[in-house]
N, C-alpha and C positions, 0 to 999 in steps of 0.2 A: 576246692577253694582254699587259698592260703590264709593263714592266721595273721590277723593284724596285731602288731605290737608297736605301741606308740612311745617314742622318745620325747621327753619334755625337757627342754632347756629353760630353766627358770632364771630370769634376770632379777633385777632389784624388786623385791616384794613377792616373788613367786618361787620359793624354794622350800616349801613346807612339806615334809614327808608325811604329815598327818592327812594329806590328801588321799592316801591309800587305805584300803580296807585292812590289808596286812602288808608287811614290807620286810625286806632283807637288804643288807648292804654288801657290796663287793668292790674290790680294787681291781682296776684293769690297767695293764701296760700296753702301749701301742708302739709301732715303729717311730712315732713322733714324740714319744715321751708320755708323761702322765697327764690324764685329763684334770680338770680343775678341782675335782673332789671325788669322793666315792660315788658309785652308782647305786641309787636306791630303787629297788624293784618292788612292784606290788600290782594291785589291781584297782581300777576305778570303775565302778559299775560293772564289774566282771571282765573288763578289758585289761589285758596285761600292759603295763607301762613301766618306763624307766625314767627316773627323775635325776637330773644333773644340775647342780648350782653353777652357773656360768662363772661367777666371780669367787667360787668357793663358799662354803656354808658360813664362814666368818666374814664374807664380803671383803676379802683382802687382796684380790687380784685386779690390778688396773686393766682397763679395756685393752690397751696396747699389749699387755702381757698375757692375756687369756690364750691358752693353747687351743685355738679353734680346731685345728686339724686333729689333735688327740681326742677332743671332745666328740667330734662326729664319728671318728674311727671307732671309738669305744662303744658308742651307741649301736653302730653297725655290728660290731662283734657280739653284742648282747642280743642280736636278732631283731632289732627294731626295723620295722618296715616303713614307718612314717615318723616325721619329726615335727613337733609343734613348739614354737618358742615364744617367749614374751620378752619385751624390753621396755624399760622406762623411757619415755619420750617427752620432748617439749614440743609444743604446738607452734607452727609458723603461720597459721591461718586462724582468723577469728571464729570461724564456724566449727572448729575442732576445739572442744572445751575439756578441762580436766575431768577425768573419769570416763571419757569416750573411748570406745574401741576403734582402732584404725587397722583395717586388714590390708596390709601393704601389697602393692602389685608392682612397684618400681623402686629403684634406689639410685641415689647419686653418691658416688664414693669420693670422700674428701680425706681418707686416711692416707698415711705416708710411710708407715713402718711395718706393714704386715704382709706375711707370705700368703698368697692366694691360690696355691695349688698343692696337691699331693705329689705331683710329678716334678720334683725339683732337682733331679739328678743325683741326689744323695744315696749312699749305699743303704740297701734295705728298704728303700722307698719304691713306689710303683715306677716302672721304667718309662722312658720316652717323654715326649711333650704332648700334653693334652689340651687342646683349645676347647673351651666350653661356651656354648651360646648363652647369652644373658638377656636376650630380648624379652623373655618371660621368666623371670627368676623365681617367682612364687607360684605354688600350685593353686590353680583356679578351683579345682574340686574341693580342696581343703578350705579355701576361703569361703566358698559357698556354704559349706557345712557350718563353719564358724559364724557366718552371718545369720543363718537360720537360727542357730542356738542362741546368739545374742538377742535376737528379736523375741524369741520365745521367753527369754528370761527378763525382758523389758529393759535391756541396756541400749544406750544410744550407740549405734555402730555406723561406721563409714565403710562402704563396700570396697573402696580402693583408696590408695594413697601413695605418695612418693616420699620416702624417707631420705634425708641427708645424713650420712654417717660421717662424723668427724673423728679425728684421732683421739681427742681427750688427753688427760682427764679434765682439762679446762672446758668451760662452756664457750659458746661463740660470743663475739662482741655484737653489739646492736647492729653495727654496719654489716658484719658477716651474715647475721640473721636476715637482714633486709635483702642482701644479695641472694641468699638461698631461697627466700620467698619469691623473689623476682624470677629465679630459675624454675619455679614450679614446685618447690619443696612444700610438703604439707606438715611433716613432723621432722624432728631432728633427734638423733641418738648417737651412741658411740660403739655399737657392737654388731649391727646387722651385717656389715662388711668386715671381714671376709666370710663370716659364718654362712651366709646364704650361698656363697660360691661352692661350698662342699656338699650341698644338698643333692646334687646330681649323682653323688656316690650311692644314693639310696634307690 
């Protein structure tokens, strides 16, 4: 049975290394450059984990400028078998309230400036062209575990949801938010895409 090692990408509000019982820091270089910050390794309830602050620990990297490829590559190099991420979101639906957990199962991509593949033809990068299926972009098993945990802890949780990812750093206008809502969006953020596109690397 293989050992589980969990990569945690912390968004706004989840980048606290004190989550760990013990921790150490390391820098990693990847074929795609440097990740957003150091990788903090430790254990949570005996499970090895690696924490990475998506926007840097000083929250200084704009959503567009996050090196998503380097972040995921670095976690893979550290031996992570699973990745759990958090993002700060705005609600597009009245029944999703501040403080709720939404376990995403679909996304709508409204970004415009981001590379979405490791296979870009550049020297030193994975060769060829790789087409990835995105009909089920999020792991159902992980979502089920998270849902059970949220219920045990008494949190209000939504078992599925569609996120609209915008380029940022500006928020959407009221007209745009209404359009996204009519499209079926449940929440809106700035970082799920292209981050989710690299999860199939794991």
